[in-house]
C-alpha positions in Angstrom: -50.3 -16.1 9.6 -47.9 -17.2 12.3 -50.5 -19.5 13.8 -51.4 -21.0 10.5 -47.7 -21.7 9.6 -47.2 -23.3 13.0 -50.2 -25.5 12.6 -49.0 -26.6 9.1 -45.6 -27.1 10.7 -47.0 -29.7 13.0 -48.4 -31.7 10.0 -45.0 -31.4 8.1 -42.9 -33.2 10.7 -42.9 -30.7 13.5 -45.0 -32.9 15.8 -42.8 -35.9 15.2 -39.7 -33.9 16.0 -41.1 -32.2 19.0 -41.9 -35.6 20.4 -38.3 -36.7 19.6 -36.9 -33.7 21.5 -39.3 -34.3 24.5 -38.4 -38.0 24.5 -34.7 -37.1 24.5 -35.3 -34.7 27.4 -37.2 -37.3 29.4 -34.5 -40.0 28.8 -31.7 -37.6 29.8 -33.7 -36.5 32.9 -34.0 -40.2 34.0 -30.2 -40.4 34.3 -28.3 -38.4 36.9 -25.6 -37.4 34.4 -28.0 -36.3 31.7 -30.0 -33.8 33.8 -28.0 -30.6 32.5 -28.8 -31.6 28.9 -32.4 -32.4 29.7 -33.3 -28.8 30.1 -31.7 -27.8 26.8 -33.5 -30.6 25.0 -36.8 -29.6 26.5 -36.4 -26.0 25.5 -35.6 -26.9 22.0 -38.5 -29.4 22.0 -40.7 -26.3 22.8 -39.0 -24.4 19.8 -39.5 -27.6 17.7 -43.2 -27.7 18.5 -43.8 -24.0 17.4 -40.8 -22.7 15.6 -42.2 -20.1 13.2 -41.4 -16.7 14.7 -38.9 -18.0 17.2 -35.1 -18.6 16.9 -32.1 -19.6 19.0 -29.2 -17.2 19.9 -26.2 -17.5 22.0 -27.0 -16.7 25.6 -23.9 -14.5 26.1 -25.1 -12.3 23.2 -28.5 -11.8 24.8 -27.3 -11.3 28.4 -24.0 -9.6 27.6 -21.9 -11.8 29.9 -20.5 -15.3 29.7 -21.8 -18.1 32.0 -21.2 -21.8 32.5 -23.0 -22.9 29.3 -21.2 -20.4 27.1 -17.7 -21.1 28.3 -15.3 -24.0 27.9 -17.6 -26.3 30.0 -20.4 -25.6 27.6 -18.2 -26.7 24.7 -17.5 -30.0 26.6 -21.2 -30.4 27.3 -22.0 -29.8 23.7 -19.6 -32.5 22.6 -21.0 -35.0 25.0 -24.5 -34.0 23.9 -23.5 -34.6 20.3 -22.4 -38.2 21.2 -25.4 -39.0 23.3 -28.4 -37.5 21.4 -27.5 -34.8 19.1 -26.6 -37.0 16.1 -29.8 -38.8 15.8 -31.9 -35.6 16.3 -29.7 -34.0 13.6 -30.3 -36.9 11.2 -34.1 -36.8 11.9 -34.3 -33.1 11.1 -32.1 -33.7 8.0 -34.4 -36.4 6.8 -37.2 -33.8 6.8 -35.0 -31.1 5.2 -34.4 -33.5 2.2 -38.0 -34.7 2.1 -39.6 -31.2 2.2 -37.0 -29.4 0.2 -38.0 -31.1 -3.0 -41.3 -29.3 -3.2 -41.9 -25.5 -3.4 -44.6 -25.8 -0.7 -42.3 -27.7 1.6 -39.3 -25.3 1.3 -40.3 -23.0 4.2 -40.7 -26.1 6.5 -37.4 -27.5 5.3 -35.8 -24.2 6.3 -37.3 -24.6 9.8 -36.1 -28.1 10.0 -32.6 -27.0 8.9 -32.6 -24.3 11.6 -33.4 -27.0 14.3 -30.9 -29.5 12.7 -28.1 -27.1 13.2 -29.3 -26.3 16.7 -29.4 -30.0 17.5 -25.7 -30.3 17.1 -24.7 -27.8 19.8 -27.8 -26.7 21.9 -26.0 -25.8 25.2 -25.5 -22.1 25.8 -28.4 -21.0 23.5 -31.5 -19.1 24.4 -34.8 -19.4 22.6 -36.2 -15.9 21.6 
């Protein structure tokens, strides 16, 4: 069932959004300053490619200890991320939430897009499980 839902997900906007996340990762990796955010964007691109059965949690909750991405520098990084790339990825996911949320069949996929939309605002310090 998980495989079928992930395949349907790709049809209902998942492939488009995964490409968006991978493009953001590539563009960030091309700049020296954006390299720390490129890894976060790539990991979320993988989640956006096959999200059913996966989710993001705070890294300090999983490991039990704080690190660079979960502390004050992570907050600064998330704010910079929001200004550089997070807002347009959020709006892209929000478009699919509104488009898919109007039909009963699309609601599960709208929920997945909403999960990724929230994650696109503050991705640093998260771990994909």
